[in-house]
N, C-alpha and C positions, 0 to 999 in steps of 0.2 A: 698231341697234348697228353697232359697226366691226367690220372682220372680220380677224382676224390668222390667220396662215396653223398651221397642224395642230401643227408644233412648238412654239411657245409654249403652246398647252394643254398639252401634255407637260410644260414649263418649268414652268407653274403646278403641275397636278395633283402628280407625281413628289413634285417637294422639299418641298411640303405636307404631303404625305400622310408624308412621312420626318419632316419636324417633328413632325405631332402622333404618331408611334409615338414618337420620342425623348425628347419633354419632357411630353404629356398624356396616354401611355398605361399604368395601371399593370400590374407583372405581379408575381406572386405568388413570394417568394424567402423562405430560409429566416430569415432578418428580418423575413419582414413585405412588404407590397405596397410593391413602389419604382415609379418610371419608369426607362427604360434609361438614361438620362442619369444617374441617382444609382448603377446598379448598376455602369456601368462606371467613374465616378470612385471608388467602392468598392475596386473589383479592381485600379485603379490606384495608390490608395493602400497596399493590401495589399501589393503588391509593390514600392513605391517607399518602404516604412518605413524604412527602416535609414536613408537619406540624407534624405527628403524635408525633415527638419527644416535640415537644413542649407543645403540647395536654397533654403529661405524665407528661412532669416537674409540669403544672400548677396542676395538678391532685392529683401529691404528695405534690403541696404545699396543696392544700385543706385540706388532709390529714395531714402534718403535722401542719399547723395551727391550723386547727379546733380542735384536739388533745389537743392542750397547750390553745385553748379556752375555751376546756370542763375541765380542771382543775380548770377555776375560776369560772365555773357556777355550781350550786348545781344540782346533780340530781333530777328529780322530781318525777319521778314513778319509783323505782326501779323494781317493779313485773310488769309493762307490759312495758318493753321497746321500744320507736320508734323507727322508720330508725336512724333519728339521733342520738339518744341514742345509740344503737347499732353499730354504724360508729365510732364516736369520745370520747367513754368515755372508754378508756384503762388506762391500769396501766402506768407507768411512763417508765418504760425496753421499750415497745412497741411505746409509746411516742419517746423516744430516736432514736429507730430504725427507725420510721418513717422521723424524722427530718434527721438522715445520710445516708437513701435514697435518699431525697430530695438531700440535701446538693451533693453529689454522680449524681446524675442523670443532675443538674445543670452543673456541673462540667466539664461533658462530653459535652453536648448542647451548652454552653456559652463557652467552652475552654479557662478554669480557675484554677487555682489551680496545684497542684504536676500532674507530667505527668503519674505518677505512676497508677493513678486514673482514668485518659480520654484515656491511652493507649487501641490500637485497639483489645490489646488479655484480657484485662478486664474492666473497664468500657466501654469502645469504645465497645466491643462483644457484651455485653446486650444493649445499647441502640441505636446501627445501624439502621436508619430508614426503611432498607430495607429487611435484614434479624437478626435483635439482639433480645434477645429472650424477652426481657421486653417491647419494644414497639411491637412486635408480641401479648404479654399477653394480649394486651389492644383489639385486634381485636377478638380474639381468646375467651377473658371473655366476649367480647359483644354478640357475636353469642351463646355462650356458656350457659352465664348464662340468656340471654333472652328464648332460647328455650330448657334449662336442665328438666322446668317442662314436657314437650313432655314425658321426661322418667319417671320422679318420678310421677306426679301426677294423673294419669287417670287409674292405676292400674297395670302396668306391671311389677313392682317391687313386689307389692304381690302373683302376678299369678306365675312367675318362681318362686318367693322365697319360696312357700307353696310345688312346686313340687322338688326343688333342696335340701332342707334342709337334706336329706338324705345323701347328696354327701356332701355338703360345712362345715354340723355341724362335723360330726366327722372327716373328713380330714383337715382340713383348720379351726377348732375351730370358723367358722363366719357363720351368718342366712344364709339362703338361698336365702333371694335377695341381696346378696351381691353376687352372680352370674354373674346379669346384669351389676354389677359394675367393675366386675371384667371385665367379656368379651368387657363389654365399653373402658375399660384401655388396654387391650390386641390388641383387634383389633384398634381400635382408637386414644389414645393419654394418657401416663400418667399424663399429667394434669388434663385432663379432667377426668380420676379417682378419682384425690386428691378430685378436688369440690366437684363430686357429694357424695364421700365419706362424705365432711367436713360437705354436707348438709342433709345428713340424720343422722351424728350426731348431729348435732344441731335441728333437728325435732324429736328426739326422738328414730328412728328407730335404732341403731347401740348404744352398752354400749363403753364406752371409750375404753377396749379392743376391742373389735370389729373393733372398727371405727381404733385407730391405727394398728391391722391388715390388714386390706384392705388395707390401705393407701401407707404400706410398704411391701405387697407381689404382689399386682396386678399389681402397675400403671407404667408396663415395658415402654418403648420406641416402636416407630412404627417400622415394617417392614420394612419401606423405609429408618431408620434412621441405622437398623441394615446392610443394605445393602449400606451405606454409611461408615460405620466400619467397613464391612469388605475389602471394594474397599480400602481405606485408609491402611491397611495393607497387599496389594495386595493380598488376599486369595479371591476374588469373584467367581471362579470356584467352590470354597468349600461352596456354598450358602446353599444347601442342610441339609448337616450334620454338619453347623455352628446352621442353624437354629431350628433345630433337638434338639443339643445339649442345647441352649439357652431356648427353651420349658421345658427340664429335667430337667435344673439347677431351673428353675423358679418353676416347680411341687416342685421337693424337696426340695426349700428352705420355698416355701409355705404351707409344711406339717410341717418342722423343727422348723421354726422361733418362730411360735407362743405356742411353748410347751417350750421355755428356754427363760431366762433374755433377754432382757427386758420386751419382751410382756406379757410371762407367769407372768409379777410380776403387770399387768395394771388393776384397777378396774374394775371388770365388772358388772359396772353400767352403768346406765345412766345420759345425760347430767344433770338432776334435782336431782339424788343422789340416787335415786330406784335402789333397785339388778336388775339383767337381769331377764327376764321375760320368761321362755322356754316354759309356757304354750299357748303360743303366735303361737308356731309351732306345734301345740297337734292337729291330727284330729278329729274331734268330730266326736259321733257316725253315723253313716250312709253315711257318707262322705269318699271318697277317696281325691286323690291329686288334681286331676284336679279337682273337683266339688267345694274343699273348696277352691282351689286355683281362682277357674272364682269367686264365691262369695266374696271373699275378694277381688279381682278387681274392681267387679261391686259395691261393696259400696265404696271405692273409687272414681270411677269414678261419680258414682252419687253425690256425696260432692262437687264433681270439676266440675261445671258445667258451673261455671261461666268465662267468657270471661276477666272481670275485674279482677278479681280475679287472674286471669293467668297471664295478664300483670304487676300486682302489683309482683309479686313474682319474675316475669322475672327479672324486673328491680330493686326493691330491691337484686337481686344477683348480678348484672351486678355495682351497685353500691358498695357493698360490696368485692367484689374482684379488682374492682380498687382505692378504698380508703383501703381497709385494706390488702388486699395481695400485690400487684405489689410493692409497695415501700421497704417490706420485702426482698422480691426476690432480690432485685436491692443492697441494703446494704447487705446482707448475699452474695450474688453473687461476688458481686466485690471485698469483702473482702477476699473469696477463694481466687479469681483466681488472685488477686494479692500477694497472699503467694505464689501459686503455681509460677508464673512468675518472682515474683523477691527475693524470697528466697529462699536454699534448701533443708526449712523444710521435704518437703513431701518426700525428699532424703535419708534423714535422719530416716525417721517416716517407710519409702520402705524396711529399713537395714534387721529385724527381717523375712522379708520374704525370704530372700537370700539363706537363710540354708534350708527353706522347698522346694522352689522351685528346690536346689540341689538336696533334697530327692526324688522330683518327678520325677528330671531325665531330667528337663529342662534345655538345652544349653543355654548360656549367663545369668545366675540367676540374676548376678550383673546388667547388664544393664534394666533387668524385673521386677527386684525389687521394683524399685520407683513408676513403672507403678501399682503397687499391692493399693498403695495409694492414688496417683495423682486423681486417678477419685473421689473423694471425692470433691474436686474441680468442676471438668466439666467432665461430662461423656465421651467425647470426648478427652482429654487429653491423656487417656493411648494409645489408637491408635496411635494418632500423635509423640508421645515419641516412641512406640514399631515399629514404620513404619521401622526403619532403623536396627533393628536385622536380620540377616541373616537366622536363625533359624526356616522356616516354623512351626514348632511344638510349638515352644515359643510365635511366633506373632497370632495362631492361639487360645492359650490360653488368649493370654492376651485379645485378642477381644472378645473371650466369655464373661471374668470373666467381663469386663469394662461394659456390659451390664447386668447381671446378679447383678452387685453390687448394682445398684436401687438408693442410695441413694447418690445423688450429690447436691452441694448447688446453683449451677447454674441454678437449673430447680426445681426438685420435693422436695429435701430438704428445699429448702428454701419457696418453696409453701404449705410445709407441717408446718413449724414453722411461717409462715402466718396466717394459718388457727385456728379453735378453738378445731383439735385435740389434744389431750392429748400426745404428742412425745417431748420431751425436746431436746434441742442440743447434750446434753449428748447420750441421747438416739439415736440421727439419728449416731454418732460415732458410738457406740455399735454394733448397726445393720449392718453398713455399713462394721466394721472389720468381724465380723461375719457370712454376706453374702461370702463377700470374702473368709475367708476361708476354707468354707462350699465349695462353689463354685469350687476353684481350683481342689482338685483331680478328679472331674466328668471333669471337661473340659480337666485335662493334660493326665485321662487313653482316651477319647476319641480321643484325640491329638495323643498320642502315636500310637493308633489301627488305626486312617486316614493316619497318614505320616511312 
């Protein structure tokens, strides 16, 4: 094993421990268990509540207008893009989506245009200055973007990745380093997991297939939100069997989904087009998992000793999230919520699930059917619609499936589309439906045993 100065060990251990503390260590608060990064974001959101909506619209305007201006200015250097290049040189599709996000946000904040957009259950829900998703994303993006290098730049991924490869690769078709990503998503917050996955993909650490698998398999909602879902369907006394069922569904789906369409068909190449290199996961002669992982970690830590580079990477992350991702979430999230609120499209799309629910022996199948698809708009909607169903068995299944579906456009789905993770809108629809179909019988079986 190579020898490194003692200071390099500290560069690996101390920042990595700070990253684990911030992103992966739950703390009990008045609002339930939260990771420190989410606590900081909530505190800042409360302080900035009077102005956060106006700041959000301003950033959306910079995002959209900057993309339009970039269309008129030839790109100087395509091989080594600057920060401005990466922020504003996007294709026409994403430029239009940014404009739509700006228009929607402006209508909500300045109260003009169709009421369907500014409604408290559509755009108003996302832009609420106190607890709206989009406004909250600006504070979580600030802390996550600035502090994410603690997890990614000092060897933690390399250390655990080397040791976990024998579990993650055969089970989930993902590299060992994704174990940290998965745990961050599961314990912390799904949005942070998606952001971390996107950054790892852009840095060349995940292939297209791996990044798609990780973003759509591990970015679950927090334990606190699971409690809220269960309280909404009036089954909070069953939290332990409920959460164990969610975990079971999550593990089964994480094993199955990478082996079927569309994830199985994604290219196993890195962002620069080179094919997957599994040799980087092999142990050199004379090493075991711990010693090789430690050497890899120390190599990375030794190369990232510059505080200036740390701050540069952090601020670049923040700007990328504020300008490139947040407007996409607003555009897609508002559109999906409008469809759920003002049309019967999800009722119609849910009809094919009625016979499936009947075969599974669930009472009130017709009432429950629409909840199977409305979660694509927002994860909380199935629980709201299913709260009035009398059968506890059916309500339990709705609560489990709504969390296991994972792909909802008001948050994770919109976030994925805003990043460089190679998943299209159609991919997300297929993944959502497949996750629903696979998790349904698992949830129904447990519900019949429980009730």
